[in-house]
C-alpha positions in Angstrom: -26.6 12.4 -8.0 -25.1 15.8 -8.3 -21.3 16.3 -8.3 -21.4 18.3 -4.9 -23.5 15.6 -3.3 -21.1 12.9 -4.6 -18.2 14.9 -3.2 -19.9 15.1 0.2 -20.3 11.4 0.2 -16.6 10.9 -0.6 -15.6 13.3 2.1 -17.8 11.7 4.8 -19.0 8.2 5.2 -21.7 7.7 7.8 -22.5 4.4 9.4 -26.1 4.8 10.3 -26.1 2.0 12.8 -23.3 3.4 15.0 -23.5 7.1 14.0 -19.8 6.9 13.2 -18.6 9.5 10.6 -15.4 9.0 8.7 -13.5 12.2 7.9 -11.4 12.2 4.7 -8.7 14.8 4.0 -6.2 14.6 1.2 -2.5 15.7 1.1 -1.9 16.2 -2.6 0.9 17.7 -4.6 3.6 17.1 -7.2 6.2 14.4 -6.8 9.0 15.7 -4.5 6.9 18.2 -2.6 7.2 16.3 0.6 3.8 14.6 1.0 5.0 11.4 2.5 7.5 13.2 4.8 4.7 15.5 6.0 2.3 12.5 6.6 5.0 10.7 8.6 5.3 13.7 10.9 1.5 14.6 11.0 0.2 11.1 11.9 2.0 10.8 15.3 1.0 14.4 16.1 -2.6 13.6 15.4 -2.4 10.3 17.3 -0.9 12.1 20.3 -4.1 14.2 20.3 -6.2 11.2 20.5 -7.3 10.8 16.9 -7.3 7.4 15.2 -5.8 7.8 11.7 -5.6 5.6 8.7 -4.1 6.4 5.3 -4.7 5.6 1.7 -1.7 6.1 -0.7 -2.1 6.2 -4.5 0.7 4.6 -6.5 1.2 5.5 -10.2 3.3 2.4 -10.7 2.9 -1.3 -10.2 3.9 -2.4 -6.7 4.0 -5.5 -4.7 4.0 -5.9 -0.9 4.6 -9.6 -1.1 7.8 -11.6 -1.3 8.4 -14.0 -4.3 8.6 -17.6 -3.1 6.6 -17.1 0.1 3.3 -19.0 0.5 1.1 -16.0 0.1 2.9 -15.0 -3.1 2.4 -18.5 -4.5 -1.3 -18.3 -3.7 -1.6 -15.1 -5.7 0.5 -16.5 -8.6 -1.8 -19.5 -8.6 -4.8 -17.3 -9.3 -6.3 -16.4 -5.9 -8.3 -13.2 -6.2 -7.6 -12.3 -2.6 -5.0 -13.4 -0.1 -5.2 -12.5 3.6 -2.1 -13.0 5.7 -2.6 -12.8 9.5 -0.3 -12.9 12.5 -0.4 -11.7 16.1 1.1 -8.4 15.0 -0.9 -7.5 11.9 -3.0 -8.7 9.0 -3.0 -7.7 5.4 -5.4 -8.3 2.6 -4.1 -8.3 -0.9 -6.6 -8.0 -3.7 -5.6 -8.7 -7.3 -7.4 -6.6 -9.9 -6.5 -9.1 -12.6 -7.3 -6.6 -15.4 -10.3 -4.9 -13.7 -10.3 -1.1 -13.5 -8.5 0.6 -10.7 -10.9 1.4 -7.8 -11.9 5.0 -7.1 -11.2 6.5 -3.7 -14.8 6.1 -2.6 -14.7 2.3 -3.1 -11.3 2.1 -1.3 -12.7 4.0 1.7 -15.5 1.5 2.0 -12.9 -1.2 2.8 -11.4 0.6 5.8 -12.1 0.0 9.5 -13.8 3.0 11.3 -11.3 5.7 12.4 -11.6 9.4 13.2 -9.7 10.5 10.0 -8.4 9.0 6.8 -5.5 11.0 5.3 -5.2 10.4 1.6 -1.9 10.8 -0.3 -2.4 11.4 -4.0 -5.7 11.0 -5.8 -5.5 14.5 -7.3 -8.5 14.0 -9.5 -10.9 12.8 -6.9 -13.4 15.1 -5.3 -12.4 14.9 -1.6 -11.1 18.0 0.1 -7.4 18.4 0.1 -4.4 20.4 1.3 -1.8 21.0 -1.4 1.8 20.4 -0.4 4.2 22.5 -2.3 7.9 23.6 -1.9 9.8 26.6 -3.2 12.0 25.5 -6.1 9.7 22.7 -7.1 9.1 24.4 -10.5 5.6 23.1 -10.8 2.4 25.2 -10.8 0.1 25.3 -7.8 -2.8 22.8 -8.2 -5.0 24.7 -5.7 -5.4 27.7 -7.9 -7.7 25.8 -10.3 -9.4 23.2 -8.2 -12.1 24.1 -5.6 -11.5 20.9 -3.7 -8.4 22.4 -2.1 -9.0 23.9 1.3 -5.4 25.1 2.1 -1.9 25.2 0.9 1.0 23.9 3.0 4.2 25.5 1.7 7.6 26.8 2.8 7.1 30.1 1.0 4.3 32.7 0.5 2.8 32.6 -3.0 1.1 35.8 -4.3 -2.6 36.1 -4.8 -3.7 33.0 -2.9 -7.3 32.9 -1.6 -6.8 29.9 0.6 -5.3 29.5 4.1 -1.5 29.2 4.0 0.0 26.7 6.4 3.7 26.6 7.2 5.0 23.2 5.8 7.6 23.1 8.6 5.2 23.7 11.5 3.6 20.2 12.1 1.8 21.4 15.2 0.0 24.2 13.3 -0.8 21.8 10.5 -2.3 19.4 13.1 -4.3 22.2 14.6 -5.8 23.0 11.2 -6.6 19.3 10.5 -8.3 18.9 14.0 -10.3 22.1 13.4 -11.3 20.8 10.0 -12.5 17.5 11.5 -14.5 19.4 14.1 -16.1 21.8 11.6 -16.4 19.6 8.5 -15.0 22.5 6.5 -11.8 24.4 6.2 -11.0 26.7 9.2 -10.5 30.3 8.2 
């Protein structure tokens, strides 16, 4: 399969039985750029417009969502490959890699329930389309200058010689407008 075809598969997952199409859009940037803050403001704005949204967050470090001493923690420590915890409010499935390779974004997407949009934080090296989040004073180069998977830049300043749409990092409504239009058109709005 060609790289562009693979990227298209990552960007959209189609359920042929229901006709459901999963849209995937990344918010990527350097640490400290404000990706998580932007996501926490963008998600309710998109939800208020009627979109169902899920997120995938990449962590560069070891993390644990469980609590030592709890039953679920003890199940994992005993060697369970997966532990599912359920209550009336939510459920969570924890999967232990146990030395296996970290899953790629495409494999992680396959585990999600159908929604209108999956916003991905991180995963810089994957082929899905992304908006770069960047702040003045970050002292890091723009990623979007050398990577064709970026469809826009969300920043609090205007960089010179940028061939992508520039979005005001502090204007969540305008960012949501861009994302909704992207979802409708399957490509970056101009």
